[in-house]
N, C-alpha and C positions, 0 to 999 in steps of 0.2 A: 666397329660396333654399329649395327644398323639401327638407327633411331630417327624418328621424326619428331621434332621439337615444336610444340605448339602452346607454350606457356602464355597466358594462364589458361587452364581448363583441361587440356588433353595432351597426352604424350604416348607415342607408340614406340616400344622398345622391342625390336625383333618381332616375335609373334605375339607379344603381350601389349594390350591397350590399357593405359592407366588414365583415370581422372586425376587431376592435380589440384590439391587444396593447399593454398598458401596461408600462413598465419603469422602475424607479428609476435605472437606469444611463443612460437616454436623456436628452439635453438638448434635442433637436429632434424634430420630427414628420417622418414619411416614409411612403411608399407602396411596397408590393411587389406586383407582378403575378405570381402564381405560374404555373407551367407549365400547370396545368389551367384557368387563367383566373380563379381565385379572387383576390379583392382583400383586402389586409391593410394596415390603418392602424397605424403604429407611433407611440406617443406617450409622453411622460414621465408618470410616475405623478402623478395628480391634475390632469392637463391639463383645461382647461375645455372641456366638450363643444361649446359653441357656437363657440368659437374653432377647435376641431378641425374641425367641420363646415364652417365658412367657408373654412378652408384647403383642405380636400378638394374643396370645390365649385370653387375656383379652379384645381384641377388636373384637372378633368374632361377637357379636350382632350388632355392628356398621357396620361391613362389610356386614352381611346379609341384614341389613336395606338399605345400599347403593345399593346393587345388586337388591333388590326389587324395590327401587325407580327408577332405570334405566331400569327396566323390562328386566333384563339380565338373570334371572333364567328361561331360556326358556326350554320348554319340549323337550325331546329327540325325534329325528325323528323316526317314526315307519317304515321307509323304510329300510327293511332288506332283505337279501337273505335267503329264508326259505329252508335251507339245513342243514343236520346233521353237528353239530359243530359250527353253527352260535351262537353268544353270545347275551344274553338278560339280562338286569339288573332287579332285583326285591328286593326292600327294601335295596338297596345299595350293594347287592351281585351279582356276575356275574354267570350266568348259561348257559350251552351249550344246544342247541336245539337237539332233537332226533326225527326223523320221525318215527312214529309208524304205523305198517301195520294194526293194529286193532283199532277201535274207542276207544277213552278214555273219561272218564266222564267229562262233561262240556267242551268238545273239547280239552283243554290243561290240562295236569296234571304235577305237580311238584313231581318228584319221584326219590329218590336216587341221588339227586344232578343234575338231568336232567329235562329239560322241554320237555315233550313228546307231540307231536302234530300229529293228524291223517294225514297220507300221502295223503288220498283223498282230504282233505281240501286244502293242498298245491297244489296238481295237478290240482285242479279246480280254482286256483287263489284266494282262500279265506283265505290264510295264515295270512295276516295282519289283516283281519276282525276277524278271530278266536282268534288271540293273543290279540287284543284290548278288545274283549269280556271277555277274561280270566282276564285281568288286572282290568276291571270294576267289575266283580264279586268278585274278591279278595278285591278290595277297599271297596265295599259295605259291606263285611263281616268284614274286618280288621279295617277300619277307625272309626266306631262308638265306638269301644273299646278304641281307642286312643283319640277321640274327647271328650268323656264323662269326663274323669278326668281333662283335660285342661279346659273345660267349667266350671266345678265345682270349680276349683282353681281360675278361673277368675270371678266367680260369674255371669256367663252369660248363657242365655238359647237360643241356636240356634234353627232354624227351621229344616226342613227336609234336608237330605243329597242327593245331586245329583252328580253323577260321569259321566263326559262327556268330549268331546273335547272342550277346552276353547281357542284354538289358541295358542297365545304366553303368556298366563297367567297360572300360576300354580293353582290359585284359585280365587274365587270372592264371594261376599255376594249378594244374590239375594233378591227378594221380600219376605216379611214375614221372613226375616233373614235366608233364605235358604242358606245353605253352599254348594257352588259349588266347586268341586275339579277335576282337570284334571286327566284323567285316567293315564297319563304318570307320574304323581307324585309318583305312586307306584314304580317307578324305582329309586327314590331318597334314599339316606341313611336316616334312621329313624330320625336322628337329624334335617336334612333339612325338612323332611316331617312335623315334629313337628313345625318347624318355619312357614311353610305354614299354618298349622292349626291355630296356635296362631295369626298369622297376620290377617287371615280372621275373626276369632272370635272377635278380637279387633275392627273390623269395626262395630260391633253391637252397634248402637247408636252413632258411630263416623265414618261417611262416609269419612271424609278427613284425610290426613296424618298430623294431627296437633301435637303439643307438647304433648297434653293429650293422643292422640292415641299412640304415641311412648312410653310414660310412661307406658301405659297399656301393650304394647308388652314387 
């Protein structure tokens, strides 16, 4: 169980960061998902951090579900300064941008831990467009290999894959069971991206968030 314990105050459980609030009036532990998406762990005073972390880890699916219900898993803003050293996330890892004087294949290239983008693209104001196109191409190559095993495990047959801007949604299920994924989802850790995939796959034949839907998830 990957957890960083920092009682009192903060605790990181996998990909989730919690504020920890201890109270002498509490006898049980609990989780609150605030309206802004922040996560709060409630615990009795003196609660064992390891036991609290183990309990919070067991509730990860519930937390992801609540975040999805509140539409709080919002795509990261593409508004960046396209200068050498700017940071971009890809599959949960952070990479620094490097402006390249010579054109690179497909506009942007991930090489030696750096995201290389052609300087001319930045100088002409096309940096954001070039980066988004790179995320889309990566998604169209990477996602089918991830979707296939999940679809097989869930005994579902999705339609075509479309990667585009979905506003404040990570994913959606379209006509003919087309799986729509936001290009920005490629910035998420793989575990969260898996959740997005499974969530949308579960909508095949189950358009509403019913008990049967969540049981499938």
